[in-house]
C-alpha positions as a Markdown table, in Angstrom:
| # | Residue | x | y | z |
|---|---|---|---|---|
| 1 | Unk | 22.8 | 31.2 | -9.6 |
| 2 | Unk | 24.7 | 27.9 | -9.9 |
| 3 | Unk | 23.4 | 25.7 | -12.7 |
| 4 | Unk | 21.6 | 22.5 | -11.6 |
| 5 | Unk | 23.8 | 19.4 | -11.6 |
| 6 | Unk | 22.5 | 16.5 | -13.5 |
| 7 | Unk | 23.1 | 12.7 | -13.2 |
| 8 | Unk | 22.1 | 10.5 | -16.1 |
| 9 | Unk | 21.3 | 6.8 | -15.6 |
| 10 | Unk | 20.8 | 4.8 | -18.7 |
| 11 | Unk | 20.4 | 1.2 | -20.1 |
| 12 | Unk | 18.4 | -0.1 | -17.1 |
| 13 | Unk | 15.1 | -1.7 | -16.6 |
| 14 | Unk | 12.8 | 0.6 | -14.7 |
| 15 | Unk | 9.8 | -0.2 | -12.4 |
| 16 | Unk | 8.3 | 3.2 | -11.7 |
| 17 | Unk | 5.6 | 2.0 | -9.3 |
| 18 | Unk | 3.5 | 5.0 | -10.5 |
| 19 | Unk | -0.3 | 4.9 | -10.6 |
| 20 | Unk | -0.2 | 2.9 | -13.8 |
| 21 | Unk | 2.7 | 0.6 | -12.8 |
| 22 | Unk | 4.6 | 1.9 | -15.8 |
| 23 | Unk | 7.7 | -0.2 | -16.6 |
| 24 | Unk | 10.5 | 0.1 | -19.2 |
| 25 | Unk | 12.6 | -2.9 | -20.3 |
| 26 | Unk | 15.4 | -0.6 | -21.1 |
| 27 | Unk | 15.3 | 3.1 | -20.2 |
| 28 | Unk | 16.9 | 6.1 | -18.6 |
| 29 | Unk | 16.5 | 8.5 | -15.7 |
| 30 | Unk | 17.7 | 12.1 | -15.4 |
| 31 | Unk | 18.3 | 13.4 | -11.9 |
| 32 | Unk | 18.5 | 17.2 | -11.5 |
| 33 | Unk | 19.7 | 18.2 | -8.1 |
| 34 | Unk | 17.3 | 16.7 | -5.6 |
| 35 | Unk | 14.6 | 15.8 | -8.0 |
| 36 | Unk | 13.8 | 13.4 | -10.8 |
| 37 | Unk | 13.8 | 15.6 | -13.9 |
| 38 | Unk | 12.7 | 13.0 | -16.5 |
| 39 | Unk | 12.6 | 9.3 | -17.3 |
| 40 | Unk | 11.4 | 7.0 | -20.0 |
| 41 | Unk | 12.2 | 4.2 | -22.4 |
| 42 | Unk | 15.4 | 4.2 | -24.6 |
| 43 | Unk | 18.2 | 6.7 | -24.6 |
| 44 | Unk | 18.2 | 9.9 | -22.5 |
| 45 | Unk | 17.6 | 13.2 | -24.2 |
| 46 | Unk | 20.4 | 14.8 | -26.2 |
| 47 | Unk | 21.9 | 18.1 | -25.3 |
| 48 | Unk | 21.5 | 18.0 | -21.5 |
| 49 | Unk | 23.5 | 20.6 | -19.8 |
| 50 | Unk | 25.8 | 20.4 | -16.8 |
| 51 | Unk | 25.8 | 16.6 | -16.7 |
| 52 | Unk | 28.3 | 15.8 | -13.9 |
| 53 | Unk | 27.9 | 12.0 | -14.1 |
| 54 | Unk | 26.7 | 9.3 | -16.4 |
| 55 | Unk | 25.9 | 5.8 | -15.1 |
| 56 | Unk | 25.7 | 2.8 | -17.5 |
| 57 | Unk | 23.2 | 0.7 | -15.6 |
| 58 | Unk | 23.1 | -2.2 | -18.0 |
| 59 | Unk | 21.9 | -5.4 | -16.2 |
| 60 | Unk | 20.2 | -3.4 | -13.5 |
| 61 | Unk | 16.6 | -2.7 | -12.3 |
| 62 | Unk | 15.8 | 0.8 | -11.1 |
| 63 | Unk | 13.1 | 1.2 | -8.5 |
| 64 | Unk | 12.0 | 3.8 | -6.0 |
| 65 | Unk | 13.9 | 3.6 | -2.8 |
| 66 | Unk | 12.4 | 1.3 | -0.2 |
| 67 | Unk | 10.3 | 2.9 | 2.6 |
| 68 | Unk | 10.4 | 1.3 | 6.0 |
| 69 | Unk | 7.3 | 2.3 | 8.0 |
| 70 | Unk | 8.0 | 0.7 | 11.4 |
| 71 | Unk | 11.2 | -0.1 | 13.4 |
| 72 | Unk | 12.7 | 0.1 | 16.8 |
| 73 | Unk | 16.3 | 1.0 | 16.2 |
| 74 | Unk | 17.4 | 0.5 | 19.8 |
| 75 | Unk | 16.7 | -3.2 | 19.5 |
| 76 | Unk | 19.9 | -3.7 | 17.4 |
| 77 | Unk | 21.7 | -4.2 | 20.8 |
| 78 | Unk | 19.4 | -7.1 | 21.9 |
| 79 | Unk | 19.2 | -9.3 | 18.8 |
| 80 | Unk | 19.1 | -13.0 | 19.2 |
| 81 | Unk | 17.5 | -13.1 | 22.6 |
| 82 | Unk | 14.2 | -14.7 | 23.8 |
| 83 | Unk | 13.9 | -16.4 | 20.4 |
| 84 | Unk | 11.1 | -18.8 | 21.4 |
| 85 | Unk | 8.6 | -16.5 | 23.0 |
| 86 | Unk | 5.3 | -14.8 | 22.1 |
| 87 | Unk | 5.0 | -11.0 | 22.3 |
| 88 | Unk | 4.1 | -10.5 | 25.9 |
| 89 | Unk | 6.7 | -13.0 | 27.2 |
| 90 | Unk | 9.3 | -11.6 | 24.9 |
| 91 | Unk | 8.6 | -8.1 | 26.2 |
| 92 | Unk | 8.9 | -9.2 | 29.8 |
| 93 | Unk | 12.2 | -10.9 | 29.0 |
| 94 | Unk | 13.7 | -7.8 | 27.3 |
| 95 | Unk | 12.3 | -4.8 | 29.1 |
| 96 | Unk | 14.9 | -5.1 | 32.0 |
| 97 | Unk | 17.6 | -4.5 | 29.4 |
| 98 | Unk | 15.8 | -1.9 | 27.4 |
| 99 | Unk | 15.2 | 0.1 | 30.6 |
| 100 | Unk | 19.0 | 0.6 | 30.9 |
| 101 | Unk | 19.4 | 2.3 | 27.5 |
| 102 | Unk | 21.3 | 5.6 | 27.3 |
| 103 | Unk | 22.3 | 8.1 | 24.6 |
| 104 | Unk | 25.5 | 6.4 | 23.4 |
| 105 | Unk | 23.7 | 3.0 | 23.1 |
| 106 | Unk | 20.7 | 4.5 | 21.2 |
| 107 | Unk | 23.0 | 6.4 | 18.8 |
| 108 | Unk | 25.1 | 3.2 | 18.1 |
| 109 | Unk | 22.0 | 1.1 | 17.6 |
| 110 | Unk | 20.4 | 3.6 | 15.3 |
| 111 | Unk | 23.6 | 3.7 | 13.1 |
| 112 | Unk | 23.6 | -0.1 | 13.0 |
| 113 | Unk | 19.9 | -0.3 | 12.1 |
| 114 | Unk | 20.1 | 2.4 | 9.5 |
| 115 | Unk | 23.3 | 1.1 | 7.9 |
| 116 | Unk | 21.8 | -2.4 | 7.4 |
| 117 | Unk | 18.6 | -1.0 | 5.9 |
| 118 | Unk | 20.4 | 1.6 | 3.7 |
| 119 | Unk | 22.8 | -0.9 | 2.2 |
| 120 | Unk | 19.7 | -3.0 | 1.3 |
| 121 | Unk | 17.9 | -0.3 | -0.6 |
| 122 | Unk | 16.0 | 1.7 | 2.1 |
| 123 | Unk | 16.0 | 5.4 | 1.4 |
| 124 | Unk | 13.3 | 6.4 | 4.0 |
| 125 | Unk | 12.9 | 4.9 | 7.4 |
| 126 | Unk | 10.6 | 5.4 | 10.4 |
| 127 | Unk | 11.6 | 4.6 | 13.9 |
| 128 | Unk | 9.2 | 4.1 | 16.8 |
| 129 | Unk | 11.2 | 4.9 | 19.9 |
| 130 | Unk | 9.2 | 4.8 | 23.1 |
| 131 | Unk | 11.8 | 3.8 | 25.8 |
| 132 | Unk | 13.0 | 6.9 | 27.7 |
| 133 | Unk | 14.6 | 5.8 | 31.0 |
| 134 | Unk | 15.2 | 8.7 | 33.4 |
| 135 | Unk | 18.6 | 10.3 | 33.0 |
| 136 | Unk | 19.3 | 8.6 | 29.7 |
| 137 | Unk | 20.2 | 11.7 | 27.7 |
| 138 | Unk | 18.9 | 13.1 | 24.4 |
| 139 | Unk | 17.7 | 10.0 | 22.8 |
| 140 | Unk | 15.6 | 11.7 | 20.1 |
| 141 | Unk | 18.6 | 13.9 | 19.2 |
| 142 | Unk | 20.8 | 10.8 | 18.9 |
| 143 | Unk | 18.4 | 9.1 | 16.5 |
| 144 | Unk | 18.0 | 12.2 | 14.3 |
| 145 | Unk | 21.8 | 12.7 | 14.2 |
| 146 | Unk | 22.4 | 9.0 | 13.2 |
| 147 | Unk | 20.0 | 9.3 | 10.3 |
| 148 | Unk | 21.4 | 12.7 | 9.2 |
| 149 | Unk | 25.0 | 11.3 | 9.2 |
| 150 | Unk | 24.0 | 8.2 | 7.1 |
| 151 | Unk | 21.9 | 10.3 | 4.7 |
| 152 | Unk | 18.7 | 8.4 | 5.1 |
| 153 | Unk | 15.3 | 10.2 | 5.0 |
| 154 | Unk | 13.8 | 9.8 | 8.5 |
| 155 | Unk | 10.6 | 9.9 | 10.4 |
| 156 | Unk | 11.0 | 9.8 | 14.1 |
| 157 | Unk | 7.9 | 8.5 | 15.8 |
| 158 | Unk | 8.5 | 9.9 | 19.3 |
| 159 | Unk | 6.9 | 7.3 | 21.5 |
| 160 | Unk | 5.9 | 7.2 | 25.1 |
| 161 | Unk | 4.8 | 4.9 | 27.9 |
| 162 | Unk | 3.1 | 5.8 | 31.2 |
| 163 | Unk | 2.0 | 2.4 | 32.5 |
| 164 | Unk | 4.8 | 0.8 | 34.5 |
| 165 | Unk | 4.7 | -2.4 | 36.5 |
| 166 | Unk | 3.0 | -0.8 | 39.5 |
| 167 | Unk | 0.1 | 0.3 | 37.2 |
| 168 | Unk | -0.3 | -3.1 | 35.5 |
| 169 | Unk | 2.1 | -2.4 | 32.6 |
| 170 | Unk | 5.1 | -4.5 | 31.4 |
| 171 | Unk | 8.1 | -2.1 | 31.6 |
| 172 | Unk | 9.9 | -1.2 | 34.9 |
| 173 | Unk | 8.6 | 1.9 | 36.5 |
| 174 | Unk | 11.8 | 3.9 | 36.0 |
| 175 | Unk | 11.5 | 3.4 | 32.2 |
| 176 | Unk | 8.1 | 5.1 | 31.9 |
| 177 | Unk | 7.2 | 8.8 | 31.9 |
| 178 | Unk | 4.4 | 10.7 | 33.5 |
| 179 | Unk | 1.7 | 11.9 | 31.1 |
| 180 | Unk | 2.8 | 15.5 | 31.4 |
| 181 | Unk | 6.4 | 14.8 | 30.9 |
| 182 | Unk | 5.7 | 12.6 | 27.9 |
| 183 | Unk | 3.5 | 15.2 | 26.2 |
| 184 | Unk | 6.0 | 18.0 | 26.9 |
| 185 | Unk | 9.0 | 16.0 | 25.7 |
| 186 | Unk | 7.1 | 15.0 | 22.6 |
| 187 | Unk | 6.1 | 18.5 | 21.8 |
| 188 | Unk | 9.6 | 19.7 | 22.2 |
| 189 | Unk | 10.9 | 16.9 | 19.9 |
| 190 | Unk | 8.4 | 18.1 | 17.2 |
| 191 | Unk | 9.4 | 21.7 | 17.6 |
| 192 | Unk | 13.2 | 20.9 | 17.5 |
| 193 | Unk | 13.3 | 18.3 | 14.7 |
| 194 | Unk | 10.1 | 18.3 | 12.5 |
| 195 | Unk | 10.6 | 19.7 | 9.0 |
| 196 | Unk | 7.3 | 20.0 | 6.9 |
| 197 | Unk | 9.1 | 20.9 | 3.7 |
| 198 | Unk | 8.8 | 18.9 | 0.5 |
| 199 | Unk | 12.3 | 17.5 | 0.6 |
| 200 | Unk | 12.6 | 17.2 | 4.4 |
| 201 | Unk | 15.1 | 14.8 | 5.7 |
| 202 | Unk | 13.5 | 14.6 | 9.2 |
| 203 | Unk | 9.9 | 14.5 | 10.2 |
| 204 | Unk | 8.4 | 13.7 | 13.6 |
| 205 | Unk | 5.2 | 11.8 | 14.6 |
| 206 | Unk | 3.5 | 11.5 | 17.9 |
| 207 | Unk | 3.6 | 7.8 | 18.9 |
| 208 | Unk | 2.5 | 6.4 | 22.3 |
| 209 | Unk | 3.5 | 2.8 | 22.4 |
| 210 | Unk | 0.5 | 0.5 | 22.7 |
| 211 | Unk | -2.9 | 0.0 | 24.4 |
| 212 | Unk | -1.2 | -2.1 | 27.1 |
| 213 | Unk | 1.6 | 0.3 | 28.0 |
| 214 | Unk | -0.2 | 3.6 | 27.7 |
| 215 | Unk | -3.1 | 5.1 | 29.6 |
| 216 | Unk | -6.3 | 6.2 | 27.8 |
| 217 | Unk | -5.6 | 9.7 | 28.9 |
| 218 | Unk | -2.2 | 9.7 | 27.3 |
| 219 | Unk | -3.7 | 8.2 | 24.1 |
| 220 | Unk | -6.3 | 10.9 | 23.9 |
| 221 | Unk | -4.1 | 13.8 | 24.7 |
| 222 | Unk | -1.4 | 12.5 | 22.3 |
| 223 | Unk | -3.9 | 12.6 | 19.4 |
| 224 | Unk | -4.9 | 16.1 | 20.4 |
| 225 | Unk | -1.3 | 17.2 | 20.6 |
| 226 | Unk | -0.4 | 15.7 | 17.2 |
| 227 | Unk | -3.3 | 17.4 | 15.4 |
| 228 | Unk | -2.6 | 20.7 | 17.1 |
| 229 | Unk | 1.0 | 20.5 | 15.8 |
| 230 | Unk | 0.1 | 19.2 | 12.4 |
| 231 | Unk | 2.0 | 16.0 | 12.6 |
| 232 | Unk | 1.1 | 12.3 | 12.1 |
| 233 | Unk | 0.3 | 9.7 | 14.7 |
| 234 | Unk | 1.6 | 6.2 | 15.1 |
| 235 | Unk | 1.2 | 3.2 | 17.5 |
| 236 | Unk | 1.0 | -0.5 | 17.7 |
| 237 | Unk | -2.4 | -2.1 | 17.1 |
| 238 | Unk | -4.1 | -5.5 | 17.0 |
| 239 | Unk | -0.8 | -7.3 | 17.0 |
| 240 | Unk | -1.7 | -10.4 | 19.0 |
| 241 | Unk | -4.6 | -12.3 | 20.3 |
| 242 | Unk | -3.4 | -11.4 | 23.8 |
| 243 | Unk | -3.7 | -7.7 | 23.0 |
| 244 | Unk | -7.2 | -8.2 | 21.7 |
| 245 | Unk | -8.1 | -10.0 | 24.9 |
| 246 | Unk | -6.5 | -7.3 | 27.0 |
| 247 | Unk | -8.6 | -4.6 | 25.2 |
| 248 | Unk | -11.8 | -6.5 | 25.7 |
| 249 | Unk | -11.0 | -7.0 | 29.4 |
| 250 | Unk | -9.7 | -3.5 | 30.1 |
| 251 | Unk | -11.9 | -1.4 | 27.9 |
| 252 | Unk | -14.9 | -3.6 | 27.0 |
| 253 | Unk | -14.1 | -3.4 | 23.3 |
| 254 | Unk | -11.6 | -4.5 | 20.7 |
| 255 | Unk | -8.5 | -2.5 | 19.7 |
| 256 | Unk | -10.0 | -0.8 | 16.7 |
| 257 | Unk | -13.1 | 0.4 | 18.6 |
| 258 | Unk | -10.8 | 1.5 | 21.4 |
| 259 | Unk | -8.6 | 3.5 | 19.0 |
| 260 | Unk | -11.7 | 5.2 | 17.5 |
| 261 | Unk | -13.0 | 6.1 | 21.0 |
| 262 | Unk | -9.6 | 7.9 | 21.7 |
| 263 | Unk | -9.4 | 9.7 | 18.4 |
| 264 | Unk | -6.9 | 7.3 | 16.9 |
| 265 | Unk | -8.4 | 6.6 | 13.5 |
| 266 | Unk | -7.8 | 8.9 | 10.5 |
| 267 | Unk | -5.7 | 9.7 | 7.4 |
| 268 | Unk | -3.0 | 11.1 | 9.7 |
| 269 | Unk | -2.6 | 7.8 | 11.6 |
| 270 | Unk | -0.7 | 4.6 | 10.9 |
| 271 | Unk | -0.5 | 1.5 | 13.1 |
| 272 | Unk | 2.0 | -1.3 | 13.2 |
| 273 | Unk | 1.0 | -5.0 | 12.7 |
| 274 | Unk | -2.8 | -5.0 | 12.6 |
| 275 | Unk | -2.8 | -8.8 | 12.5 |
| 276 | Unk | -6.0 | -9.7 | 14.3 |
| 277 | Unk | -8.7 | -7.6 | 12.6 |
| 278 | Unk | -12.3 | -8.7 | 11.7 |
| 279 | Unk | -14.3 | -7.3 | 8.8 |
| 280 | Unk | -15.6 | -4.4 | 10.8 |
| 281 | Unk | -12.1 | -3.4 | 11.8 |
| 282 | Unk | -10.9 | -3.5 | 8.1 |
| 283 | Unk | -14.0 | -1.4 | 7.2 |
| 284 | Unk | -13.2 | 1.2 | 9.9 |
| 285 | Unk | -9.6 | 1.6 | 8.7 |
| 286 | Unk | -10.8 | 1.9 | 5.1 |
| 287 | Unk | -13.5 | 4.5 | 6.0 |
| 288 | Unk | -11.1 | 6.6 | 8.0 |
| 289 | Unk | -8.0 | 6.2 | 5.8 |
| 290 | Unk | -5.9 | 4.8 | 8.7 |
| 291 | Unk | -2.7 | 3.2 | 7.5 |
| 292 | Unk | -1.0 | -0.1 | 8.3 |
| 293 | Unk | 2.7 | -0.9 | 8.7 |
| 294 | Unk | 2.9 | -4.6 | 7.8 |
| 295 | Unk | 5.8 | -6.5 | 9.5 |
| 296 | Unk | 5.6 | -10.1 | 8.1 |
| 297 | Unk | 9.0 | -11.4 | 9.5 |
| 298 | Unk | 8.3 | -10.0 | 13.0 |
| 299 | Unk | 4.8 | -11.3 | 13.0 |
| 300 | Unk | 6.2 | -14.8 | 12.2 |
| 301 | Unk | 9.1 | -14.5 | 14.7 |
| 302 | Unk | 6.7 | -13.7 | 17.6 |
| 303 | Unk | 4.0 | -16.1 | 16.3 |
| 304 | Unk | 1.5 | -13.2 | 16.1 |
| 305 | Unk | -0.3 | -14.5 | 13.1 |
| 306 | Unk | -0.9 | -13.6 | 9.4 |
| 307 | Unk | -2.2 | -10.1 | 8.7 |
| 308 | Unk | -5.1 | -9.7 | 6.3 |
| 309 | Unk | -3.1 | -7.7 | 3.8 |
| 310 | Unk | -5.1 | -8.8 | 0.7 |
| 311 | Unk | -8.3 | -7.7 | 2.4 |
| 312 | Unk | -6.8 | -4.4 | 3.6 |
| 313 | Unk | -5.6 | -3.6 | 0.1 |
| 314 | Unk | -8.9 | -4.6 | -1.5 |
| 315 | Unk | -10.7 | -2.3 | 0.9 |
| 316 | Unk | -8.4 | 0.6 | 0.0 |
| 317 | Unk | -6.5 | 0.8 | 3.3 |
| 318 | Unk | -3.0 | 2.3 | 2.9 |
| 319 | Unk | -0.4 | -0.5 | 3.6 |
| 320 | Unk | 3.4 | -0.3 | 3.8 |
| 321 | Unk | 6.1 | -2.6 | 5.0 |
| 322 | Unk | 8.1 | -2.5 | 8.2 |
| 323 | Unk | 11.2 | -4.2 | 9.5 |
| 324 | Unk | 10.1 | -3.9 | 13.1 |
| 325 | Unk | 12.7 | -4.0 | 15.8 |
| 326 | Unk | 15.7 | -6.3 | 15.2 |
| 327 | Unk | 15.1 | -8.1 | 18.5 |
| 328 | Unk | 12.2 | -9.7 | 16.5 |
| 329 | Unk | 13.6 | -9.6 | 13.0 |
| 330 | Unk | 17.3 | -10.1 | 13.4 |
| 331 | Unk | 18.2 | -9.4 | 9.8 |
| 332 | Unk | 17.0 | -5.8 | 9.9 |
| 333 | Unk | 16.6 | -5.6 | 6.1 |
| 334 | Unk | 13.5 | -4.4 | 4.4 |
| 335 | Unk | 14.1 | -5.9 | 0.9 |
| 336 | Unk | 13.7 | -9.4 | 2.4 |
| 337 | Unk | 10.2 | -8.2 | 3.6 |
| 338 | Unk | 9.1 | -7.9 | -0.1 |
| 339 | Unk | 9.5 | -11.7 | -0.4 |
| 340 | Unk | 8.2 | -12.5 | 3.0 |
| 341 | Unk | 5.1 | -10.4 | 2.6 |
| 342 | Unk | 4.2 | -12.3 | -0.5 |
| 343 | Unk | 4.9 | -15.7 | 0.8 |
| 344 | Unk | 3.2 | -15.3 | 4.2 |
| 345 | Unk | 0.1 | -13.8 | 2.5 |
| 346 | Unk | -0.1 | -16.9 | 0.3 |
| 347 | Unk | -0.3 | -19.1 | 3.4 |
| 348 | Unk | -3.7 | -17.4 | 4.2 |
| 349 | Unk | -7.1 | -18.0 | 2.7 |
| 350 | Unk | -6.4 | -16.2 | -0.6 |
| 351 | Unk | -3.6 | -18.6 | -1.4 |
| 352 | Unk | -1.9 | -18.0 | -4.7 |
| 353 | Unk | -4.1 | -14.9 | -5.4 |
| 354 | Unk | -3.1 | -13.2 | -2.2 |
| 355 | Unk | -0.4 | -10.9 | -3.6 |
| 356 | Unk | 1.5 | -10.5 | -6.8 |
| 357 | Unk | 5.2 | -9.6 | -7.1 |
| 358 | Unk | 4.2 | -6.0 | -8.2 |
| 359 | Unk | 1.9 | -5.6 | -5.3 |
| 360 | Unk | 4.7 | -6.6 | -3.0 |
| 361 | Unk | 7.1 | -4.0 | -4.5 |
| 362 | Unk | 4.3 | -1.4 | -4.2 |
| 363 | Unk | 4.0 | -2.2 | -0.5 |
| 364 | Unk | 7.7 | -1.5 | 0.0 |
| 365 | Unk | 7.8 | 1.7 | -2.0 |
| 366 | Unk | 4.7 | 3.8 | -2.8 |
| 367 | Unk | 2.6 | 2.0 | -0.1 |
| 368 | Unk | 5.1 | 3.0 | 2.5 |
| 369 | Unk | 5.4 | 6.5 | 1.3 |
| 370 | Unk | 1.6 | 6.8 | 1.5 |
| 371 | Unk | 1.5 | 5.4 | 5.0 |
| 372 | Unk | 4.0 | 8.1 | 6.1 |
| 373 | Unk | 2.2 | 10.8 | 4.3 |
| 374 | Unk | 4.9 | 11.4 | 1.7 |
| 375 | Unk | 3.4 | 9.8 | -1.4 |
| 376 | Unk | 3.5 | 13.2 | -3.2 |
| 377 | Unk | 7.3 | 13.4 | -2.7 |
| 378 | Unk | 8.7 | 9.9 | -2.9 |
| 379 | Unk | 7.7 | 6.2 | -3.3 |
| 380 | Unk | 7.5 | 6.2 | -7.1 |
| 381 | Unk | 9.8 | 7.3 | -10.0 |
| 382 | Unk | 8.1 | 10.2 | -11.6 |
| 383 | Unk | 9.3 | 13.7 | -12.9 |
| 384 | Unk | 9.2 | 16.2 | -10.1 |
| 385 | Unk | 9.5 | 13.7 | -7.3 |
| 386 | Unk | 12.5 | 13.4 | -5.0 |
| 387 | Unk | 15.5 | 11.6 | -6.4 |
| 388 | Unk | 15.2 | 8.6 | -4.0 |
| 389 | Unk | 16.0 | 5.5 | -6.0 |
| 390 | Unk | 17.9 | 2.2 | -6.1 |
| 391 | Unk | 19.8 | 0.4 | -8.8 |
| 392 | Unk | 19.6 | -3.4 | -8.2 |
| 393 | Unk | 22.0 | -5.6 | -10.0 |
| 394 | Unk | 20.1 | -8.4 | -11.8 |
| 395 | Unk | 22.7 | -9.9 | -14.1 |
| 396 | Unk | 24.5 | -12.1 | -11.5 |
| 397 | Unk | 24.1 | -15.8 | -11.0 |
| 398 | Unk | 21.3 | -15.2 | -8.5 |
| 399 | Unk | 19.0 | -13.5 | -10.9 |
| 400 | Unk | 20.3 | -13.6 | -14.5 |
| 401 | Unk | 18.0 | -16.4 | -15.7 |
| 402 | Unk | 14.8 | -14.7 | -14.5 |
| 403 | Unk | 13.3 | -12.8 | -17.4 |
| 404 | Unk | 11.0 | -10.6 | -15.3 |
| 405 | Unk | 13.3 | -8.3 | -13.2 |
| 406 | Unk | 10.5 | -7.5 | -10.7 |
| 407 | Unk | 9.8 | -11.1 | -10.1 |
| 408 | Unk | 13.6 | -11.7 | -9.7 |
| 409 | Unk | 13.8 | -8.8 | -7.1 |
| 410 | Unk | 10.8 | -10.0 | -5.0 |
| 411 | Unk | 11.1 | -13.7 | -5.2 |
| 412 | Unk | 14.8 | -14.3 | -5.7 |
| 413 | Unk | 17.8 | -14.0 | -3.4 |
| 414 | Unk | 18.5 | -10.5 | -2.0 |
| 415 | Unk | 19.7 | -8.5 | -5.0 |
| 416 | Unk | 23.0 | -6.5 | -4.7 |
| 417 | Unk | 22.5 | -2.8 | -4.5 |
| 418 | Unk | 24.9 | -1.1 | -6.9 |
| 419 | Unk | 23.7 | 2.4 | -6.1 |
| 420 | Unk | 21.2 | 4.1 | -3.8 |
| 421 | Unk | 20.3 | 7.7 | -4.0 |
| 422 | Unk | 18.5 | 10.0 | -1.5 |
| 423 | Unk | 17.8 | 13.6 | -2.7 |
| 424 | Unk | 20.1 | 12.8 | -5.6 |
| 425 | Unk | 23.0 | 12.1 | -3.3 |
| 426 | Unk | 24.5 | 8.6 | -3.6 |
| 427 | Unk | 24.6 | 6.9 | -0.2 |
| 428 | Unk | 25.5 | 3.3 | -1.3 |
| 429 | Unk | 27.9 | 2.1 | -3.9 |
| 430 | Unk | 28.6 | -1.5 | -4.7 |
| 431 | Unk | 26.6 | -2.7 | -1.7 |
| 432 | Unk | 28.6 | -0.6 | 0.7 |
| 433 | Unk | 27.8 | 2.6 | 2.5 |
| 434 | Unk | 29.5 | 5.8 | 1.2 |
| 435 | Unk | 28.4 | 7.8 | 4.2 |
| 436 | Unk | 29.9 | 5.7 | 7.0 |
| 437 | Unk | 32.4 | 3.1 | 7.9 |
| 438 | Unk | 30.5 | -0.2 | 8.2 |
| 439 | Unk | 33.3 | -1.9 | 10.1 |
| 440 | Unk | 33.4 | 0.9 | 12.6 |
| 441 | Unk | 29.7 | 0.7 | 13.1 |
| 442 | Unk | 29.9 | -3.0 | 13.7 |
| 443 | Unk | 32.6 | -2.6 | 16.3 |
| 444 | Unk | 30.7 | 0.2 | 18.1 |
| 445 | Unk | 27.4 | -1.7 | 18.1 |
| 446 | Unk | 29.1 | -4.8 | 19.5 |
| 447 | Unk | 30.7 | -2.8 | 22.3 |
| 448 | Unk | 27.5 | -1.1 | 23.2 |
| 449 | Unk | 25.5 | -4.3 | 23.1 |
| 450 | Unk | 28.1 | -5.8 | 25.6 |
| 451 | Unk | 27.9 | -2.7 | 27.8 |
| 452 | Unk | 24.1 | -2.9 | 27.9 |
| 453 | Unk | 24.2 | -6.6 | 28.7 |
| 454 | Unk | 26.6 | -6.0 | 31.6 |
| 455 | Unk | 24.6 | -3.2 | 33.0 |
| 456 | Unk | 21.3 | -5.2 | 32.7 |
| 457 | Unk | 22.9 | -8.2 | 34.4 |
| 458 | Unk | 23.9 | -6.0 | 37.4 |
| 459 | Unk | 20.2 | -4.9 | 37.7 |
């Protein structure tokens, strides 16, 4: 049997984000294959065998890799449009373009989205893809292949919509599926791509889009399907006041009560946004262990409101961070959400006590891993966990005068990523991808964005 290959990282500050928030001002990490073998203060152990690489990380902060819990990769092709609209008007403006997506477009958009996140410290990403126009090709396969090629750990939330315009929904009728087709395609996606193993690079969740684009029957049967297959569930929830009004008018109850009535609360569920929640909603999420993907930039871009993140955390609700689609968060970078989550929360009633810098870092790492059901595997730096970590350079002009490296990372300018590892494999070096040509990705996404715009203009 081949001896395990070790990488030794030394002389860096370390924020483990473990249960005790253990930190080291100067310490080391030893990676053995795909796992973290050991870490601690000071110098690494003497006599380590089969060390294939040593990294002097002086001036750096090591953290767990960032975990993105909600995204729509396909929106990379429609950035910068409908910039002054709320959610419903924004959807109406963009669905005519999204309804023309095909496999080459989705593959290119996924590569662009993943590349931008990876070069900014993301090691695990979830994508909620729910637009499957007829005859568009193998969109799920295109997403999985893009993540595999770039080396990012991936959760594909296979979405669905069955309420087109004729049934009172927002998307064009040819961009929605029948209930039976959606369930069959979702089940096939799970069987083809879901890997339940500890170090899995691809997992699949069942993810009908939202209460206003999915029928109650599809919501209920999707929950039954997911639990029968042993996978997680994901959807949008309580994003805007318009959605809350819609649920009261259509179902006679608010979103959280509606979700509970359809089997959509539980430890195997996470929902995006969750902005408009009252105390009973927060309590229901806490009681059932339902998770939240908090998307502060998108919530602001679409004027959705300020999520009650401090109250959710105080109640014990699992909360992670999400980029959301890049048609409502054009930067597409999760590390900027650390700062935005803290700043936006402090505009709410808790003011300066809303979030600390370390709570913000936890949201983007361990919190996200918990929301995706992977906290035993990733999200913190601990022996036995997967070797998913980032080295942030903190000794440049942007950060060097900040004594606390975690405060510098969260509150300062975006820190350069010197190295990012997934399963012990380095995917970023010096702020550039090692697994793909960024310039080629830029050219391809630009070409596919133009192609989509031309096809949409022709109607």
